[in-house]
C-alpha positions in Angstrom: 71.6 143.5 -0.6 74.4 143.5 -3.1 75.0 146.8 -5.1 74.5 146.4 -8.9 77.6 146.7 -10.9 76.0 149.9 -12.4 76.0 152.0 -9.7 78.0 155.2 -10.1 79.8 155.0 -6.6 81.2 151.8 -6.8 82.1 152.2 -10.7 84.1 155.1 -9.5 85.8 153.1 -6.8 86.8 150.6 -8.5 87.9 152.9 -11.6 90.4 154.5 -9.2 92.1 151.0 -8.3 92.0 150.2 -12.0 93.1 153.9 -13.4 96.0 154.1 -10.6 97.2 150.5 -11.9 97.5 151.5 -15.6 99.5 155.0 -14.4 101.6 153.1 -12.1 102.4 150.1 -14.4 103.2 152.5 -17.5 105.0 155.1 -15.5 108.4 155.4 -16.7 110.9 154.9 -13.8 113.2 157.8 -14.7 109.9 160.4 -14.4 108.6 159.1 -11.4 111.2 161.1 -9.2 110.4 164.4 -11.4 108.4 167.4 -10.1 104.6 167.3 -10.4 102.7 170.1 -11.6 101.5 172.8 -8.9 102.7 170.6 -5.6 105.5 170.3 -3.9 105.8 167.0 -4.3 107.6 164.4 -7.1 105.4 162.2 -8.9 106.2 159.4 -6.9 105.3 161.1 -3.6 101.7 162.1 -5.6 100.7 158.8 -6.3 101.8 157.9 -2.3 99.4 160.6 -1.6 96.5 159.6 -3.9 96.6 155.9 -2.3 96.2 157.7 1.2 93.1 159.2 -0.2 91.5 155.9 -0.8 92.9 155.0 2.4 91.1 158.2 4.2 88.0 156.7 2.5 88.2 153.9 4.0 89.1 155.4 7.5 86.1 157.7 7.1 83.3 154.7 7.1 84.0 153.3 10.7 84.8 157.2 11.8 81.6 158.9 10.1 79.3 155.6 11.8 80.9 156.4 15.3 80.2 160.3 15.3 76.7 159.3 13.7 75.8 157.7 16.9 77.2 160.3 19.2 75.1 163.8 19.9 75.6 166.3 17.1 77.8 168.5 19.1 80.5 165.8 19.6 81.1 165.9 15.6 80.9 169.7 15.5 83.2 170.1 18.2 85.7 167.5 16.8 85.9 169.2 13.5 86.1 172.5 14.7 89.2 171.1 16.6 90.7 169.6 13.4 89.9 173.1 11.8 91.9 174.8 14.3 94.8 172.6 13.8 94.7 173.1 9.6 97.9 174.4 9.4 99.8 171.5 11.1 97.9 169.4 9.5 98.9 170.6 6.0 102.5 170.3 6.8 102.2 166.8 8.4 100.0 166.2 5.1 102.6 166.8 2.8 105.7 165.4 4.8 103.9 162.0 5.6 103.6 161.9 1.3 106.7 163.0 0.7 108.3 160.3 3.3 105.9 157.4 2.2 106.5 158.1 -1.5 110.4 157.6 -0.6 109.7 154.7 1.1 107.0 152.5 -0.8 108.1 151.2 -3.9 105.2 151.9 -6.5 104.8 147.9 -6.4 103.5 148.5 -2.7 101.5 151.4 -3.3 99.4 149.5 -6.0 99.0 146.6 -3.7 97.8 149.0 -0.6 95.2 150.7 -3.3 93.9 147.3 -4.6 93.7 145.8 -0.7 92.0 149.2 0.1 89.7 149.5 -2.7 88.9 145.9 -2.1 87.8 146.4 1.8 85.6 149.4 0.7 83.7 148.2 -2.1 83.3 145.1 0.0 81.5 147.1 2.8 80.2 149.3 0.0 78.5 146.0 -1.3 76.6 144.9 1.6 75.3 148.5 3.3 72.2 149.5 3.6 70.7 152.7 3.1 71.0 153.5 6.7 74.5 152.7 7.0 75.3 155.0 4.1 73.2 157.7 5.2 75.7 157.8 8.6 77.9 160.9 9.1 79.1 163.7 10.7 80.2 167.4 10.6 83.3 167.5 8.3 86.6 170.0 9.0 86.3 171.9 5.8 89.7 173.4 6.1 91.4 169.9 5.7 90.1 169.5 2.1 88.7 171.5 -0.3 86.2 168.6 -1.3 85.0 168.0 2.2 81.6 169.5 3.2 80.6 170.7 6.3 78.3 167.8 6.9 79.0 164.2 4.9 77.5 160.9 5.3 79.9 157.8 4.4 78.0 157.5 1.0 79.8 161.2 0.2 83.5 160.5 1.9 82.7 157.5 -0.7 82.1 160.0 -3.6 84.9 162.4 -2.2 87.4 159.5 -3.4 87.6 160.1 -6.7 87.1 164.1 -6.6 90.4 163.7 -4.2 91.9 161.1 -7.1 90.8 162.9 -10.0 92.3 166.5 -8.7 95.9 164.8 -7.9 95.7 163.1 -11.1 95.8 166.0 -12.8 98.9 166.8 -11.2 100.8 164.4 -12.3 103.6 165.2 -15.0 104.1 161.9 -16.3 104.6 161.5 -20.1 102.5 158.2 -20.2 99.4 159.2 -18.1 96.5 157.2 -19.3 93.7 159.6 -21.3 
């Protein structure tokens, strides 16, 4: 059963990819390596982190599906373990985006964003309510928009929140309204 184009979850996911394209294509090269607002990343590194957010949503589809099939204590214990590692995770999250933003050129980020979004939307177009409702306990210390328990639909609704949060931190003068 195909999801209608008016579906807000699908519309937000497609908006992310289109907006990201406008930002990257319009970004002056000399501003990519300027500091972003309120982070230790440059604009380039923050753009990479924004692409990673879309990839986290994609990774959530099979992960939440897997944990939803296990006894509930499995995801509660897994999330507790991940929360206990929040400090090293924060460093890896920062360092990975800092390095990735230096290695992957903006054109590569565009390709990654487009591919990831296409895969997510294709999955979403064919997912039924039962598939979307599968979820797990989440490591809430890892992201301010994570809920204690999230379904696959929730993780797809998380992606635009994460994206908008970081979009507001870009210091590019050409940032679309």
